N, C-alpha and C positions, 0 to 999 in steps of 0.2 A: 956671478950674475947668470941667472937662468935665461935661456933663450926661448922665445915663443915657439919656434919650430921643434925644439928637442923635447920639451916637457911643459905643456900648456898649464897643467895644474900647478907645478912649482913656479912657473912664470906668473900666473895669476895671483898666487899667494904673495909673491915678492912685490908685485905691483901694488897690491893692497897695503902691504907693509910700508912701501915707499910713500904712498898717499897719506897714510895715517901719520907718518913721521915728517910729512911736509917736505919730502925730498923730490919735489916736482922736476928738478933738473935731470933726474935719473930715470924718469918715466919713459916707457916705450909708447909714446902717444899714438903713433900710427896703428899699432895693434890693439891698443885700448879702444880706439875709435871703432875698429872693425868688430871687436867683441861686443861693444855696446849696440851696434847695428844688428849683430847676430841675435841679441836678446830679443829685439823687436821682431825679427823674422821667426824666432822660435815661438813667440806668443801667437803670431799669425798661423803658423803650422798647427799649433795646439787647437786653435779655433777651427781651422779647416778640418782637422782629423775628427774632432768631437762632432762637428756638424755633419760630416759624412757618415759617421756611425749612426747618428740619430736618423738621418734621411734613409739610410739602408734599412733600418728597423721599421721605419714608417712604411717603406715600400713593401717589406715582407708582411707587415700587418695588413696592408691593403690587398695584396695579391695572393696571400696564402691564409685566408681567414680560418681555414680548418686547422691550421697549425698554431694559431694564437695561444699564448699561454702567459703565465706569470713571469717567466724569464724575459720575454720580449717586452712586456709592459714595464717591468722593473728597469730594463736597459733604457727604454725610451724616457722614463721618468728621471733616471739617474743622469742621462746625457743632458736633459733639459736643465736640471739643477746645476750641473757642472758648467754648462754654457752660461746660465744666469750668473753664477758666481764669477766666472772668468770675465764676462762682459762688465759686471759691476766693479771688479777689481782692476780692469783695464778698459775703461770706457772709450778710449780712442780706437778700439777695435770695432765698435758698433757700426761705423759707416761701411766697413767691409761687407756687412750683411746686405747692403743695398747695391753693391757693385755687380752688375750683370756678368761681367767676365769672371769674377771670383765665384759667384753662385753657380755659374756654368761649370767651372772646374770642380767644385765640390760636388755638384750633382753628378758629374761623370764618374767621380770616385765612388759615390754612393751606389750608383747603378752597377758599376763593375763589381762592387762588393756584394750587392744583392743577387746579381747573376751567378756569381761564384757560389754563394751560399744556398741558392734555391734551385739552380739549374733552369730557371725560367728566363725567357728573353722577350718579355712583353712590356717592358717598362717604357714610359714616355721619354722622348728625347730631351724635353725641357721640364723643369720642376713645375708641377701644377699648383703648388701650394704657396700661400703667402708666408713670409718669414714670421712676422709678428702675430698675425691673427690665427695662424694655424701651426706652423712648425714649432715655434717656441711657446705656444699656448699650452700650459700644463694640463688643461682639461680636454684638449682636442686630440682625437684619433681619427684617421681616415676611415671612411666607410669601405666595406668590401667592394672590390671591383666587380662589375656585372658579369664580365667574361674575361677570360684570359686568352689573348690572341696567340 
């Protein structure tokens, strides 16, 4: 019998085999429950990471209009498609987009990424864009900032 701590891959394969053979009495239920919860956390991390990448590119698009190019546009479009797919595949994640605390965390990640990639430190403290009408809207791109502070 493989243990969860020593080899999680072998353990997971063994647990799957036990389930398929209906040997429920031998299952490591506590660790199975943890792993199922971790799947949900992983889905949430994926959503947050993709959203942060999208926001960082939207920030660069707005605050560095002279550097706009096909690469940024393709990244923005690709992240929107990936997010759309992810949200349609896992619709229970959609309410996360409306949680102020979650959006604040993702915005902070996006700003940190944009600062690192641009060297600029002029980004707003709070996200100025609406999630559905702007950020996830396939046709929307932010206008160039009037001035960089």
